C-alpha positions as CSV (number, residue, x, y, z in Angstrom):
1,X,-93.8,-45.2,26.0
2,X,-89.9,-44.5,26.2
3,X,-88.6,-45.8,29.3
4,X,-85.7,-44.2,31.0
5,X,-82.1,-46.0,31.3
6,X,-80.6,-47.1,34.0
7,X,-77.2,-48.7,35.3
8,X,-76.5,-52.2,36.4
9,X,-73.7,-52.9,37.8
10,X,-72.5,-56.8,37.8
11,X,-70.3,-57.7,40.9
12,X,-68.9,-60.8,41.9
13,X,-67.9,-62.0,45.7
14,X,-64.5,-64.3,45.2
15,X,-64.3,-66.0,48.3
16,X,-63.0,-69.4,49.7
17,X,-62.3,-70.4,54.0
18,X,-58.4,-70.9,54.1
19,X,-57.4,-74.1,53.6
20,X,-54.4,-75.5,54.1
21,X,-53.1,-78.6,55.1
22,X,-48.8,-79.1,54.3
23,X,-48.5,-82.0,56.7
24,X,-51.5,-84.6,54.1
25,X,-52.5,-84.2,51.2
26,X,-55.3,-86.4,51.8
27,X,-57.6,-83.1,53.3
28,X,-61.2,-83.3,51.0
29,X,-61.2,-79.7,52.4
30,X,-58.3,-78.7,50.1
31,X,-60.8,-80.0,46.9
32,X,-62.7,-76.7,47.4
33,X,-60.5,-73.9,45.9
34,X,-59.2,-76.7,42.8
35,X,-63.0,-77.6,42.5
36,X,-63.0,-73.8,42.2
37,X,-60.2,-73.3,40.0
38,X,-61.5,-75.1,37.3
39,X,-65.0,-74.5,37.8
40,X,-65.0,-70.8,38.1
41,X,-61.8,-68.7,38.1
42,X,-60.4,-70.3,35.2
43,X,-64.1,-69.8,33.1
44,X,-63.4,-66.4,34.4
45,X,-60.3,-65.3,33.0
46,X,-61.3,-67.8,30.0
47,X,-64.3,-65.3,29.2
48,X,-62.7,-62.4,30.0
49,X,-59.9,-63.2,27.5
50,X,-62.6,-64.4,24.7
51,X,-64.4,-60.5,25.0
52,X,-61.2,-58.9,24.9
53,X,-60.2,-60.6,21.9
54,X,-63.4,-59.6,20.1
55,X,-63.7,-56.5,21.1
56,X,-66.6,-56.5,23.4
57,X,-66.9,-53.5,25.8
58,X,-67.6,-54.8,29.2
59,X,-67.2,-53.2,32.8
60,X,-67.2,-55.9,35.7
61,X,-66.4,-55.3,39.5
62,X,-65.4,-58.8,41.4
63,X,-64.2,-59.0,45.0
64,X,-61.0,-61.0,45.2
65,X,-60.4,-61.6,49.7
66,X,-57.3,-62.2,51.3
67,X,-58.0,-65.3,51.8
68,X,-58.3,-66.7,48.7
69,X,-55.5,-65.0,47.4
70,X,-53.6,-66.0,50.1
71,X,-54.5,-69.5,48.4
72,X,-53.8,-68.9,45.1
73,X,-50.2,-67.6,45.8
74,X,-49.6,-70.9,47.6
75,X,-46.8,-73.0,45.9
76,X,-47.7,-75.9,47.5
77,X,-51.4,-75.4,46.6
78,X,-50.1,-74.2,42.6
79,X,-48.6,-78.2,42.6
80,X,-51.7,-79.8,43.9
81,X,-53.7,-78.5,41.8
82,X,-51.8,-80.1,39.1
83,X,-52.0,-83.2,40.5
84,X,-55.4,-82.9,41.2
85,X,-55.8,-82.1,37.4
86,X,-53.2,-85.3,36.3
87,X,-55.7,-87.1,38.2
88,X,-59.2,-86.3,37.2
89,X,-57.0,-86.5,33.5
90,X,-55.9,-90.0,34.6
91,X,-59.8,-91.1,35.9
92,X,-60.9,-89.6,32.6
93,X,-58.9,-91.4,30.6
94,X,-60.3,-94.7,32.3
95,X,-63.8,-93.3,32.0
96,X,-63.5,-93.7,28.0
97,X,-62.2,-96.7,27.8
98,X,-65.2,-98.2,30.5
99,X,-67.9,-96.3,28.7
100,X,-66.7,-97.0,24.9
101,X,-70.3,-99.0,24.4
102,X,-72.1,-96.3,25.9
103,X,-72.1,-93.3,23.5
104,X,-74.0,-91.0,25.9
105,X,-71.5,-91.6,28.9
106,X,-68.2,-91.8,26.6
107,X,-69.2,-88.1,24.9
108,X,-69.3,-86.9,28.5
109,X,-65.9,-88.5,29.7
110,X,-64.6,-87.0,26.2
111,X,-66.0,-83.5,27.5
112,X,-64.4,-83.7,30.9
113,X,-60.7,-85.3,29.5
114,X,-60.7,-82.0,27.2
115,X,-61.9,-79.7,29.5
116,X,-59.3,-80.7,32.5
117,X,-56.6,-80.9,29.8
118,X,-57.7,-77.2,28.9
119,X,-57.5,-76.3,33.2
120,X,-53.9,-77.7,33.2
121,X,-52.5,-75.8,29.7
122,X,-54.7,-72.7,31.0
123,X,-52.7,-72.8,34.7
124,X,-49.6,-74.7,34.3
125,X,-48.6,-73.0,30.7
126,X,-50.7,-69.7,29.8
127,X,-50.5,-68.4,33.7
128,X,-48.1,-69.6,34.9
129,X,-49.4,-70.9,37.9
130,X,-50.1,-67.2,39.2
131,X,-54.2,-66.8,38.4
132,X,-53.8,-63.6,40.3
133,X,-51.9,-62.1,37.5
134,X,-54.1,-63.1,35.2
135,X,-56.8,-61.0,37.0
136,X,-54.5,-58.2,37.6
137,X,-53.9,-57.7,34.0
138,X,-57.9,-57.3,33.0
139,X,-57.8,-54.7,36.1
140,X,-55.1,-52.5,34.8
141,X,-56.3,-53.0,31.5
142,X,-59.9,-50.6,32.7
143,X,-62.4,-53.8,31.9
144,X,-62.0,-55.1,35.7
145,X,-62.4,-53.5,39.0
146,X,-61.3,-55.9,41.7
147,X,-62.2,-54.6,45.5
148,X,-61.3,-56.6,48.8
149,X,-62.9,-57.6,51.2
150,X,-62.1,-58.3,55.6
151,X,-58.8,-60.1,56.3
152,X,-60.6,-62.9,57.4
153,X,-64.1,-62.5,56.1
154,X,-65.2,-61.5,59.9
155,X,-68.3,-60.8,60.3
156,X,-68.4,-56.9,61.2
157,X,-71.7,-57.8,63.3
158,X,-70.2,-59.9,65.7
159,X,-66.6,-58.1,65.2
160,X,-67.5,-54.4,66.6
161,X,-68.0,-55.5,70.3
162,X,-64.3,-54.9,70.1
163,X,-63.8,-51.6,67.5
164,X,-59.9,-52.6,67.1
165,X,-60.9,-56.2,65.5
166,X,-62.6,-54.8,62.8
167,X,-59.8,-51.9,62.1
168,X,-57.7,-55.1,61.7
169,X,-60.1,-56.6,59.5
170,X,-60.3,-53.6,57.0
171,X,-56.6,-52.3,57.2
172,X,-55.2,-56.2,56.7
173,X,-57.9,-56.3,54.1
174,X,-56.3,-53.2,51.8
175,X,-52.8,-54.9,53.3
176,X,-53.2,-57.6,51.5
177,X,-54.8,-56.3,48.1
178,X,-51.3,-53.9,48.2
179,X,-49.2,-57.0,47.7
180,X,-50.8,-58.4,44.6
181,X,-52.5,-55.3,42.5
182,X,-49.6,-52.5,43.7
183,X,-52.2,-49.7,44.6
184,X,-54.9,-49.5,47.5
185,X,-58.4,-51.3,46.8
186,X,-61.5,-48.3,46.0
187,X,-64.3,-50.6,47.1
188,X,-64.8,-54.0,49.4
189,X,-67.3,-56.7,49.4
190,X,-68.1,-56.4,53.3
191,X,-67.9,-60.1,55.4
192,X,-71.4,-61.8,54.6
193,X,-72.0,-58.3,53.3
194,X,-72.4,-57.5,57.2
195,X,-72.6,-53.4,57.7
196,X,-72.2,-51.4,61.2
197,X,-71.8,-47.7,61.4
198,X,-68.9,-48.1,63.7
199,X,-66.8,-49.5,60.6
200,X,-67.1,-46.1,58.5
201,X,-63.9,-44.3,60.1
202,X,-62.0,-47.1,59.7
203,X,-63.1,-47.5,56.2
204,X,-61.8,-43.6,55.4
205,X,-59.0,-44.5,57.1
206,X,-57.8,-46.7,54.8
207,X,-59.0,-45.2,52.0
208,X,-62.2,-47.1,50.7
209,X,-64.7,-45.3,48.5
210,X,-67.7,-47.8,48.4
211,X,-69.3,-51.1,50.3
212,X,-71.2,-53.6,48.8
213,X,-73.4,-54.7,51.9
214,X,-76.8,-56.7,52.2
215,X,-80.7,-55.3,50.8
216,X,-81.5,-54.8,54.0
217,X,-78.1,-52.3,55.3
218,X,-79.6,-50.0,52.5
219,X,-83.9,-50.8,53.4
220,X,-83.6,-50.0,57.0
221,X,-81.3,-46.8,56.6
222,X,-82.2,-44.1,58.3
223,X,-84.3,-42.0,56.6
224,X,-85.3,-44.7,54.6
225,X,-83.7,-44.4,50.8
226,X,-86.4,-43.5,47.7
227,X,-85.3,-46.1,45.8
228,X,-84.3,-49.0,47.9
229,X,-81.4,-50.9,46.9
230,X,-81.6,-49.8,43.2
231,X,-79.6,-46.7,43.8
232,X,-76.2,-46.3,45.9
233,X,-76.7,-43.8,48.9
234,X,-74.0,-42.3,51.1
235,X,-73.1,-42.5,55.1
236,X,-72.3,-39.4,57.3
237,X,-68.8,-40.5,56.9
238,X,-69.0,-40.3,53.3
239,X,-68.7,-43.4,52.3
240,X,-71.3,-45.1,49.8
241,X,-73.2,-47.7,49.6
242,X,-74.5,-50.5,47.2
243,X,-77.0,-53.1,48.6
244,X,-77.6,-56.3,47.1
245,X,-80.4,-56.8,44.8
246,X,-83.2,-59.0,46.5
247,X,-84.3,-61.3,44.1
248,X,-81.0,-62.0,41.8
249,X,-79.6,-62.8,45.3
250,X,-82.8,-64.9,45.4
251,X,-82.4,-66.9,41.7
252,X,-78.6,-67.3,43.0
253,X,-78.5,-68.6,47.3
254,X,-82.5,-70.5,47.0
255,X,-83.2,-74.4,45.8
256,X,-87.4,-73.2,45.5
257,X,-86.9,-69.9,43.6
258,X,-86.5,-70.1,39.8
259,X,-85.2,-68.3,37.0
260,X,-88.8,-66.5,35.1
261,X,-87.9,-66.8,32.0
């Protein structure tokens, strides 16, 4: 029996709360950004580059939120990330000496030394501390579509008690996107995937064509969609709505569920 072919959309959501403490270098929360750069953003760029070099056709959509863009563009945070890497490089070198009599731990120490050294090279020398331009490059060559988010990742279902706050979230999200990518975004990952119909007119006003919303934002639509979250639907204002896949989301977020294979 021949199965019909369909399409799958890979959509990544890159967001961190805005954390910046110029008055002190002792705030642990800033390391959230540094860890994310080393464990997520640099690996993404390196894999995109590898796919490009190997001439592999790929298409991906990824949001980069205004708070994250602002932190990635912050010169002080860039310097602190370099300091963070150098500190970990020094620690790895000490671990190599300390674990010289333990083969497994010593190999692990060497692994992290190589990794942090490479992160330092990629961040400082390859991208000149500007990861935003790294992502922009892949958007410009047509393999990555970057979408925006609310200005502060504010949850629309709470904010809509004053609709002007929802409008401001969308307006600033679009404005920040234009600042870094030189054009208007086509899509938006709704903060926490929270949808309210009142936002549609503002999404349309600022040129948003499609949104990413939570599963129940699709499943509880009126009329009920025939294909559930497996196909987009269109709102009365003409906004195309994509819902997160329930099972895929569960595999990412649940500490109990496991992949079937």
